C-alpha positions in Angstrom: -36.9 -11.4 -0.9 -34.1 -8.7 -1.3 -30.8 -9.3 0.4 -30.1 -7.3 3.5 -27.3 -4.8 3.7 -25.0 -7.2 5.6 -25.4 -9.9 3.0 -24.7 -7.4 0.2 -21.6 -6.2 1.9 -20.3 -9.8 2.4 -20.9 -10.5 -1.2 -19.2 -7.3 -2.3 -16.2 -7.9 0.0 -15.8 -11.5 -1.4 -15.8 -10.2 -5.0 -13.5 -7.4 -4.1 -10.9 -9.6 -2.5 -10.9 -11.9 -5.5 -10.4 -8.9 -7.8 -7.6 -7.4 -5.8 -5.8 -10.8 -5.7 -6.1 -10.9 -9.5 -4.7 -7.4 -9.8 -1.7 -8.3 -7.6 -1.1 -11.5 -9.7 -1.2 -9.5 -13.0 1.2 -6.9 -11.7 3.6 -9.6 -10.5 3.5 -11.1 -14.0 4.1 -7.6 -15.6 0.7 -7.8 -17.3 0.1 -4.2 -16.7 -2.6 -3.5 -19.4 -4.8 -6.3 -18.1 -4.2 -5.1 -14.5 -5.3 -1.6 -15.5 -8.5 -2.8 -17.1 -9.3 -4.7 -13.9 -8.5 -1.6 -11.8 -11.0 0.3 -14.0 -13.6 -2.3 -13.3 -12.9 -2.1 -9.5 -13.1 1.7 -9.7 -16.5 1.6 -11.4 -17.9 -1.0 -9.0 -16.8 1.0 -6.0 -18.2 4.2 -7.5 -21.5 2.6 -8.1 -21.7 0.9 -4.7 -23.7 2.2 -1.8 -22.6 -0.5 0.6 -19.0 0.5 1.2 -17.6 3.9 2.1 -14.1 5.2 2.4 -12.6 4.5 5.8 -8.8 4.9 5.3 -8.6 7.3 2.4 -10.8 9.7 0.3 -9.1 8.2 -2.8 -11.2 5.2 -3.9 -8.4 3.1 -5.2 -6.1 3.8 -2.2 -9.0 3.1 0.2 -9.8 -0.2 -1.5 -6.1 -1.3 -1.1 -6.0 -0.2 2.5 -9.3 -1.9 3.2 -7.8 -5.1 1.9 -4.6 -4.5 4.0 -6.7 -4.0 7.1 -8.3 -7.4 6.6 -4.9 -9.0 6.0 -3.4 -7.4 9.1 -6.3 -8.6 11.2 -5.6 -12.1 10.1 -1.9 -11.8 10.8 -2.4 -10.0 14.2 -0.8 -6.8 12.9 -2.0 -3.5 14.4 -2.9 -1.4 11.4 -3.4 2.4 11.4 -3.9 4.4 8.3 -5.3 7.8 7.3 -4.4 8.9 3.7 -6.0 12.0 2.3 -4.7 12.2 -1.3 -5.5 15.2 -3.6 -8.0 14.6 -6.4 -5.4 14.7 -9.1 -2.2 12.7 -8.7 1.0 12.8 -10.8 0.7 9.1 -11.5 -1.6 6.6 -13.1 -4.1 4.4 -11.1 -1.9 1.4 -12.0 1.2 3.1 -10.5 -0.9 4.0 -7.4 -1.8 0.4 -7.0 1.8 -0.8 -7.6 3.1 1.9 -5.1 0.8 0.9 -2.2 1.0 -2.8 -2.9 4.8 -2.9 -2.8 4.9 -0.7 0.3 2.4 -2.9 2.1 3.9 -6.2 1.1 7.3 -5.2 2.5 5.8 -3.8 5.7 3.7 -7.0 6.3 6.6 -9.3 5.6 9.0 -7.7 8.1 6.3 -7.3 10.7 5.0 -10.8 10.6 8.2 -12.4 11.9 7.8 -10.5 15.2 5.8 -11.5 18.2 2.1 -10.5 17.7 2.3 -7.8 20.4 5.0 -6.0 18.5 3.5 -6.0 15.0 2.5 -2.5 13.9 2.0 -0.7 10.5 1.1 3.0 10.4 0.5 5.0 7.2 -0.3 8.7 7.1 0.1 11.6 4.8 0.0 15.4 4.5 0.0 17.9 1.7 2.3 21.0 2.1 3.6 23.6 -0.3 2.8 21.6 -3.4 4.1 18.3 -2.0 2.3 15.1 -0.9 4.2 13.6 2.0 3.4 9.9 2.7 4.9 8.3 5.7 5.0 4.6 6.4 6.2 3.3 9.8 6.4 -0.4 10.6 8.0 -2.5 13.3 10.8 -4.9 12.3 13.3 -7.1 14.2 15.9 -4.3 14.6 18.7 -6.6 13.5 19.6 -5.0 10.1 20.0 -1.3 9.4 19.0 0.0 5.9 22.1 -0.2 3.7 21.0 2.3 1.1 20.0 -0.3 -1.4 17.6 -2.9 0.0 14.9 -3.3 2.7 15.6 -5.6 5.7 14.1 -8.9 4.8 13.3 -12.2 6.4 13.5 -14.1 3.1 16.4 -16.7 2.9 17.5 -15.5 -0.6 18.2 -11.9 0.3 20.0 -11.2 -3.0 16.8 -11.7 -5.0 14.7 -9.5 -2.7 14.5 -5.8 -2.6 12.6 -5.3 -5.9 9.6 -3.8 -4.0 11.7 -0.9 -2.8 13.1 -0.5 -6.3 9.6 -0.3 -7.8 8.5 2.3 -5.2 11.6 4.3 -5.9 11.1 4.3 -9.6 7.4 5.3 -9.4 8.1 8.2 -7.0 11.1 9.4 -8.9 9.2 9.3 -12.2 6.9 12.0 -10.7 9.9 14.1 -9.8 9.7 13.0 -6.2 12.1 11.6 -3.6 12.1 8.8 -1.0 13.8 8.8 2.4 14.4 5.7 4.5 15.5 5.4 8.1 15.9 2.4 10.4 15.8 2.8 14.2 17.4 -0.4 15.5 16.9 0.5 19.1 13.1 1.1 18.8 12.8 -1.5 16.0 11.1 0.9 13.6 11.4 1.1 9.9 10.4 4.5 8.3 9.7 5.1 4.6 8.9 8.7 3.6 7.7 9.6 0.1 7.8 13.1 -1.2 5.6 13.4 -4.3 4.9 16.6 -6.1 1.2 17.3 -6.4 1.8 17.9 -10.2 4.2 16.1 -12.4 7.4 18.0 -12.8 8.6 18.8 -16.3 
């Protein structure tokens, strides 16, 4: 007897979570080539699947990451809102796209999770205007530390060893000829990260 749609989705979701966990591990260990091969496999599986459709983004890779993030946020009682309409051709590799969103999301989840559940929020949105892709990430944080121009506010005890996520995001965006802007609103307890990425790689 063939499996029903719900069973197929659960099986796919289980496999997908395992693959995404593997991608994150490979990237953390700087095994970028192996991570890229696995991303290609995920990309092909998603393209060939009729049981999952884009919910948060029209970019398959971004949507997969955001789907995974939505599940994580649900488990951690973080309100998650995301709508990301990326253009068909991006000035970065799929690997860099994964690294970009993974580092952004890891930082946002980390600083949100130390707050009371009622205050945990992550919002991701974007727009394309005059040849630029503008991606905006807003998340709640404890409001204690202001951004010092170098590192993200962090709840980790060894603050000197943290902040590499922001550095990675900055490098990826600047390699496209883009810019990042960061603001902290201590009164409203909001952390804002805005990425300005050219739709085509600058020379």
